[in-house]
C-alpha positions in Angstrom: -4.5 34.3 -23.4 -4.6 32.9 -19.9 -3.0 29.5 -19.3 -5.1 26.8 -17.7 -4.0 25.8 -14.2 -3.6 22.5 -12.6 -5.6 22.5 -9.4 -5.1 19.1 -7.8 -3.8 15.6 -8.2 -4.8 12.0 -7.4 -2.4 9.1 -7.5 -4.2 5.9 -8.6 -3.3 2.7 -6.8 -4.5 -0.8 -7.8 -5.9 -2.8 -4.9 -6.8 -6.5 -4.4 -9.8 -5.6 -2.2 -11.5 -2.2 -2.8 -13.7 -2.4 0.3 -10.8 -3.4 2.6 -8.6 -0.7 1.0 -11.2 2.0 1.5 -11.8 1.0 5.1 -8.0 1.2 5.8 -7.6 4.6 4.2 -10.6 5.9 6.1 -10.0 4.4 9.5 -6.2 4.4 9.6 -5.2 7.4 7.5 -8.2 9.8 7.9 -9.4 10.0 4.3 -13.1 10.0 3.3 -14.2 8.0 0.3 -16.7 7.9 -2.5 -17.2 4.5 -4.2 -18.4 3.7 -7.7 -19.6 0.6 -9.4 -21.9 -2.3 -8.5 -20.1 -4.0 -7.0 -17.7 -1.1 -6.1 -14.6 -1.1 -8.2 -13.3 2.4 -7.9 -12.9 4.9 -5.1 -11.9 8.6 -4.8 -10.5 9.3 -1.4 -9.9 12.8 0.0 -8.3 14.4 3.0 -7.9 18.2 3.2 -7.1 19.2 -0.4 -5.4 16.0 -1.3 -6.8 13.1 -3.3 -6.0 9.5 -3.9 -7.8 6.9 -6.0 -8.1 3.2 -5.5 -9.1 0.9 -8.4 -10.0 -2.8 -8.0 -7.3 -4.9 -9.7 -8.7 -7.7 -12.0 -9.1 -11.0 -10.3 -5.8 -12.9 -10.3 -3.7 -9.8 -11.1 -0.6 -9.3 -8.9 -0.5 -5.8 -7.4 3.2 -4.8 -7.4 4.2 -1.8 -5.3 6.8 0.6 -6.8 9.3 -0.2 -4.1 9.5 -3.8 -5.4 10.4 -2.5 -8.8 12.6 0.5 -8.2 12.6 1.3 -4.5 10.4 4.4 -4.7 7.0 5.4 -3.3 3.7 5.1 -5.0 2.5 8.4 -3.6 4.0 11.3 -1.7 2.0 13.9 0.3 3.5 17.2 1.4 2.3 18.2 4.9 2.5 21.2 7.2 3.3 19.2 10.4 4.9 15.9 9.8 5.3 15.2 13.5 1.6 15.6 14.2 0.5 13.4 11.3 3.1 10.8 12.2 1.7 10.7 15.8 -1.9 10.6 14.4 -1.2 7.7 12.0 0.8 5.8 14.5 -2.0 6.1 17.1 -4.7 5.1 14.5 -2.8 1.9 13.7 -1.5 2.7 10.2 1.3 0.4 9.0 4.4 2.4 9.5 7.0 1.7 6.8 9.7 3.9 8.2 9.8 6.2 11.2 9.8 10.0 11.2 13.3 11.4 10.6 15.0 14.3 8.8 16.2 13.5 5.3 19.4 15.0 3.8 17.2 17.0 1.4 15.7 19.1 4.3 12.5 17.2 4.7 11.0 15.8 7.9 9.6 12.5 6.5 8.0 9.2 7.3 6.3 6.4 5.3 3.4 4.1 5.7 2.1 1.1 3.6 -1.4 0.4 2.6 -2.9 -3.1 2.6 -1.5 -3.8 -0.8 2.1 -2.9 0.2 2.2 0.5 -1.6 4.6 2.9 0.1 3.1 6.3 0.9 5.4 9.0 2.2 4.5 12.2 4.1 7.0 15.0 4.1 7.4 18.5 5.6 9.7 20.9 3.8 12.1 22.3 6.4 13.9 24.7 4.1 11.1 27.2 4.0 
């Protein structure tokens, strides 16, 4: 019997403003989006083979990024050229959370934040 395979993933982030969030992810981070709902309340964003979803938080709900709870990212994307993506996102005006640098775990990494304060990291494996 052949075992089923996982083929992709999509972190889901709550957002206070779905339209502003989608615009940021498209214009600053280079993703394309499809929106659902009337008015829109959910989006699936895609760049290359990677996905991320945004979901409209209920009115009055406080969106709390992971770093405020336990100091960790909300999403992590592996990339083939961290320097090139860092330069692209810096130029496009993405909110840089921490600058490109080599981590002790052999990853060239940097982080950004979205409009809701979620930390998103991009890392290139240097051990390969």
